[in-house]
Structures are given as C-alpha cells and as structure tokens.
C-alpha positions as CSV (number, residue, x, y, z in Angstrom):
1,X,140.4,48.9,-51.5
2,X,143.5,46.8,-52.3
3,X,146.0,47.9,-54.9
4,X,147.4,45.0,-56.9
5,X,150.6,45.2,-59.0
6,X,152.0,42.4,-61.2
7,X,155.6,42.3,-62.5
8,X,158.0,39.8,-64.0
9,X,156.6,39.2,-67.4
10,X,158.6,39.3,-70.6
11,X,159.8,37.5,-73.6
12,X,161.2,34.0,-73.1
13,X,162.1,31.1,-75.4
14,X,160.1,27.8,-75.3
15,X,161.4,25.7,-72.4
16,X,162.4,28.7,-70.4
17,X,161.2,30.0,-67.1
18,X,159.8,33.2,-65.6
19,X,158.6,34.1,-62.1
20,X,155.7,36.5,-61.8
21,X,155.2,38.6,-58.7
22,X,152.0,40.1,-57.4
23,X,152.4,42.8,-54.7
24,X,149.5,43.9,-52.6
25,X,149.1,47.3,-51.0
26,X,147.9,45.7,-47.7
27,X,148.7,42.9,-45.4
28,X,147.6,39.7,-47.2
29,X,147.7,37.5,-44.2
30,X,144.0,37.6,-43.6
31,X,142.9,37.7,-47.2
32,X,141.4,34.4,-48.2
33,X,142.0,33.6,-51.8
34,X,144.7,34.9,-54.2
35,X,144.9,33.7,-57.8
36,X,146.6,34.1,-61.1
37,X,144.6,34.3,-64.3
38,X,145.6,34.7,-67.9
39,X,144.1,35.9,-71.1
40,X,145.4,35.1,-74.5
41,X,144.4,37.2,-77.6
42,X,140.9,36.3,-78.7
43,X,140.3,34.1,-75.7
44,X,138.5,34.3,-72.5
45,X,140.3,35.0,-69.2
46,X,141.1,31.7,-67.5
47,X,142.1,30.7,-64.0
48,X,145.7,29.5,-63.9
49,X,146.2,28.8,-60.1
50,X,144.8,29.8,-56.8
51,X,146.0,29.7,-53.2
52,X,144.3,30.1,-49.8
53,X,145.5,32.4,-47.0
54,X,146.8,29.3,-45.2
55,X,149.2,28.6,-48.1
56,X,147.2,25.6,-49.2
57,X,146.9,25.4,-53.0
58,X,143.3,25.4,-54.2
59,X,143.9,24.3,-57.8
60,X,145.9,24.6,-61.0
61,X,144.6,24.6,-64.6
62,X,145.2,21.2,-66.2
63,X,147.3,22.9,-68.9
64,X,149.9,24.1,-66.3
65,X,150.0,21.3,-63.8
66,X,153.5,20.1,-63.2
67,X,155.0,23.2,-64.8
68,X,153.7,26.2,-62.7
69,X,153.8,26.7,-59.0
70,X,151.9,29.3,-57.0
71,X,153.1,30.5,-53.7
72,X,152.6,33.4,-51.3
73,X,154.9,35.4,-48.9
74,X,152.7,37.0,-46.3
75,X,155.6,38.9,-44.8
76,X,156.1,40.7,-48.0
77,X,152.5,40.8,-49.1
78,X,153.4,39.1,-52.3
79,X,152.1,36.1,-54.4
80,X,154.3,34.4,-56.9
81,X,153.8,32.3,-60.0
82,X,156.9,30.3,-60.9
83,X,156.5,29.2,-64.6
84,X,158.8,26.5,-65.9
85,X,159.0,24.6,-69.2
86,X,157.1,27.4,-70.9
87,X,155.3,26.8,-74.2
88,X,154.1,29.2,-76.9
89,X,150.5,28.5,-75.8
90,X,151.4,30.0,-72.4
91,X,151.6,33.4,-74.2
92,X,149.1,35.7,-72.6
93,X,148.5,38.7,-70.3
94,X,148.7,37.3,-66.7
95,X,146.6,38.9,-64.0
96,X,146.7,38.6,-60.3
97,X,143.4,38.7,-58.3
98,X,143.3,39.3,-54.6
99,X,139.8,38.7,-53.3
100,X,137.8,40.9,-55.7
101,X,140.6,43.2,-56.7
102,X,142.5,42.8,-60.0
103,X,145.9,44.1,-61.2
104,X,146.6,45.6,-64.6
105,X,148.4,42.5,-65.9
106,X,151.8,41.6,-67.1
107,X,152.6,40.3,-70.6
108,X,154.2,36.9,-71.0
109,X,155.4,36.0,-74.5
110,X,156.9,32.6,-75.2
111,X,158.6,32.6,-78.6
112,X,161.8,31.6,-80.3
C-alpha cells in the first residue's frame, strides 16, 4: 500500500502559475509510472501528464503541452506538476496516481 498526498492547489488568476506536489509514503525510485490527472465539475477524469521511473516523460495532454511540466524527485519521494500560463479551463481537482494508488486530490481554481 502506498499513501499518496497532493498539495499546492489554490486560487490563481489567469496567466498565473502553481506548482503541485505529490508525496509518496514509500521510496518511489522503483515505481514505474507516476501521473497527474484532473477532473473538472461535470466532466470525466483526464490524464494530464505522466512520467516513468527513469524520469522520462511519457506524455502530456494536448491541452497542457508547453504550459505544464511534470518532474520527479526520487530522493524526496515526490512528483511535481509545474503549471504556467494557467487558464480558467484548467480549473479542476488535480489527482496524483502512483502505480494503482490515488491521492485525495487538490483543488486548482483559475479565476479573476
């Protein structure tokens, strides 16, 4: 069992930035895939970005390419999502997934 805890969400104006963190309760060095998802009200959960244990990026959703960056820090058992140039349509609950384990999510609201 892996405990997953997201943090870093909040309210930001359009064009602003946030960095989300996802802390794992175990050493993530050997865990294969880590990913960020999001779910907006009334919509299905969608994959935002994913990364391999080697640090290689698997993919980004087309809607966030060029604006979001996923990274991982194995020494601190943490995965990050740097979000720049935020838009109102990025408003959602953001979830971290480590292998098959989900966090509780962190709310991101982009509004003026």
